[in-house]
N, C-alpha and C positions, 0 to 999 in steps of 0.2 A: 456317245456318238452321233456324229453329224450322218444322218439315215440318206439325206441328198445324194450324198458323195457316192453310194452304192450303185446310185443309178446314173454316174458320170457329171452331174453337176455339184460342181464346189458351190454350196449358198447356204442360205439360213432359212428357217421358215417363214410363210407368209410373205410381206412384202407388196410392191405395187409396180405396173408396169406401164407408164405414162409414155405417151410419145414422146419419141427422143428430140426430133428436129435439130439433129446436128448433121444433115446430109448437106446443108448449105455453108458450112464453114469445115467439118474437118478433114477437108483436103487441101484446104487453102494455107499457103506459107503464110508464115508471120511477118508481117511487113510493119515497119516503124511509124507509128505517128509523127506529123507535124508537132512542133513544139507550140504549144499555146502560147499566145501574147501576156498571159498572166496563170501563176500556179499556185494554188492554195493548199498550202500543207499543214494539215491540223497536228497539233502536238502530241495527240493522242493518237499514235498510231500501234496500238495494241490495246489488248484487253488490261493490260497492267498500267502502272502509271504514266500520267502523261509525260513527254520530254519537258526540259527545260530549255528555253531560247538563249542563246548565247550572241546574237547578233542583233543589230541595231537598225533603224530606220535610215536609208542612204547607204547602207554599206553593201559594197561590191561582195558576190560571193561566186566562187566558181563552182563548176557542176562537180558533186561529189565532196564538196566539201561538209563539213561538219556545221550545222548551224543551231541544233540542241543537242545539250546533253543528258545522258539517262539520269533518271532522279531516283537513284538505288537498285538493288538487283532486279526487281520487275519492272524493269523499263529499260527502252531500248533509245540511242542517239537516234538522230535525223541528219541526215546528208541533203545537201542541196540537189534538187532534181534537175534543174538547168542552172547555167549561168546567167547572171542578172543582178538586179537592184531588191533591196528590201523597200519593198513599198510601205510596208506596215505590219505591225502585230496586232493584230484583233481577233474581235470575235468574229466568225465567220459559218456559213452553212456546211455542215458535213454529212456524209453518207448514212450516217447513225442516225438523221434526223436530230432537229434542233441544232442550235448554235456551240461553236466550243473555241476556243482561242486558237487562233492559227499564223502562220508565217505566209504572206503574201509577198511573192516574188515576181517584180516587173522582167520577164525574160529579154536578154539582149539577143534579139533574133540574128543580128549581124557576127555576133559570136559563132567560132566553128562548133562550140558546145561539145568540147574533146574532156573526157572524165579527168579530175583533178588526179594526180597518181604521184605519190609521194616516191617511190621508185622503193619502198620499204616491201619485204616479202616475208611470209609465213611458210615455214616445213611443216607441217603436221605431223609427219613422222618422227621429229625431233621436239614435240611439244607434250607436255604431261598432259592429262584429262584437265585440270584445271587451267590450263593455259589457253586449250582450246575454245573451252566454257567464255572466258574471257575474251579471245578472240571472235568468238560468235557473236557476243553481246556488242561487240565494237562496230559489227558491220551494220547493225540495225535490225538483223534478220528476225522476222516473226513467220507464222505459220500462214504460208500462201493458198490454203486450202479453204478458208475462210473463218476461222476462229481469231487468226492475228494473236495467236498465243504466243510469248516472246521465245525463239527457239533454243536461246542459251539455257533457259531457265528448266525445259524438257529435255535438253541434256547433263543438267546437273544432276544426275543421280543419286538418290540417299545411300550412302553406304551400306546400309543393311539390305540394299536389294540389288540383285544380281539381273541382268539382261543378256538374254539367249538370243534372241532375233531383234533386228530392225526390221519392222515391218513397214514397206515402202507403198503409199497408198495412191496408184494411178488408175483409181472407178473413173473418177469424174461421172459418178450416176446421175447429176441433175439434167435435165432437159437444155436445150440450147449450148451450153458450154462447151468448147472444144479446145480449151487452152493448155489443158494438160496432156489432152491428146498430141499437141503439137511440141509439147517440150520434149515428150519421151521421142519423140522422132527427130526433130532438130536439134536437140542438146544431150544427145548420147554423153559425149565425153564429162561433161559437167555433172550430170545426174551421177556416172557410176563414180567420178573423183567425191561428190558431197556423200554418198551412200557410204565410201571408204574412211572419211573423216568422221562420219557419225557414226559408225563401227568402231571407230577406235575411241573415241569420246566416251562411249557408253561401255566399253569394253566388249561388245558383242561379236560371238564367232561367227555368226552368219547373217545375212541380209534375204529377204524376199520380195519382191516386186509383184504388187495384186494389181491386175487390172480385169475390165470387165472383156467377155468374149466377142463383145463390139468393134475392140481396138487389136484382133490379132495381128494388123501390119506391126503393130508397136513388139509384138513378141517377136516376130520373124525380123524386126531391125535391131532389137536388143540383142537377141540371143547371142550373134556371134561375135560381140565385145563382152561376154561374160567371163570372168574367169574360169579353167577348166577343173578348179580344186572346188567347186560346187558350193564355195563361201557366200557368191551371190546366185540367186535365182530368179526366174520370172514365170508367174502362171497366172492363168486366167480364171477366173471366176462366173459366173450368172451375171447377166445383165438384167439388173432390176433396181428398184431404189427400195429402200437406201442404202445399196451395198456398199458406198463409200463412207459410210457411217463407222469408225475403228472398231467399236465392239461388233458391229456386223462382220467387218471384214475379216477380223482375227478368228471368228467362229469359224465363217466360210472358207478361208485360206488353210488355217492351223488347227482347226479344232478348238481353240480356246476361248473360254469364256470369262472375258473380263467383267470383274463382280459391278453389280449395279451400287454407283455411287463411289465405284472402285477408280483406280489408275491403270493403265498398261503397265506400268512398271512393276505393279504388284504382282503379275503374273510372267513377268520375264521380257516384257515386249516393250520396245520403244516406238511409237508410229511415228510418220512424217511423211507428209506430202511431196510429191515427185516435184512438183515447182519449187518448193520449199529447198529440198536436197540439191536441186540443179542450182540455183542461186547460193546455195552453200559452196559447191565447188567452183562456181565463177569468181567468186567474192573473197573469201578467207585467203586463199594464196597470195593473193595482191594485195591485200589489207584494203579493200575499196568498200563502198556501203552499199546499202539496199536504195534505188534511187529509181526504179522502174519495175513493170511488171509485164506479161503479157494478160491481154483480157481479148474475150470474143464481144464482138457488135453484131448482133443480128436481129431477125426479126421482120414482120411483113412490113413494117414503115422504114426499112434501113434499105437504103440504094447501093451500097457497097460492102454488104457483110463480109466480114472477115476475123482473123486475129491480127489483133495488133499489139505493138510495144508502145506503151505509154509513162510518161513520167509518171510518178504519183503525183499527185495534185493536179493533175489534169481535169478543169472542169466537165462535168458532164455534159454540159449543152455542148461544149468545143468539140466533145466526142462525136454527139449525136448531128451535128451541122456537118461535121466532114464526112461520116458515113451515110 
């Protein structure tokens, strides 16, 4: 039994309380970052196998067009984050450290940068679980909470396991970061649609959104949109680190222990980050791919701290020079 709940706090034992440093950006509405003159897109966009490039040097690509295909089930395709010209496919520095194969695109700054739209649509209510898994893979969606685990793999629940709850992680317990906070305030419709798609795919009867109690404005914003039947709920847990770790959140919120070395599905859970599900709700119905994400740029050396929507592959130097 979680004894901390007896005293009104949903939490786990121990943990730490670092300074948050979130006040600088948590109330700032997300703004779109300008497009960098050059975009560097590593072929390794997940912890799975790197994608395989299908473009060539000098080729014109449209924003949202597939430029690399998945290399098997444990891989995701990559879509062009910008309209532009393929400069080269070469080894380039990446956020992981070291250098890896990447597609380098010269941005067409004169282009309107409209996202390529095939006109095709997905009706998840008419799709089988297997069809949803395939559609999720086609979006190129990976976990946006940090691990970059291919989302379709997480949704492909083994037939011998039954999921009773989709656990939606909105804790964002790390100092400085406020991207998930803004997603939950600004993308409520997409988030709830993504939750419903995930529930259908893993055949879960309910979902619960977990937030830390330093984000009570999120609770107030989302509650009016929740269904009356209680299939999707939202609850707050104590603010501390690492509350956002899936094992900690499952224990704090649901009093469920995920075994050491085990997976959430072993105890009936499917855990997703809020930003991941918001993108799922935005992308899957319109058959589009992941090409951008919200990031927080903040700190003492930043003149314009805030939350920015940035194309995937935007160089860090460009981000810092802008901010």
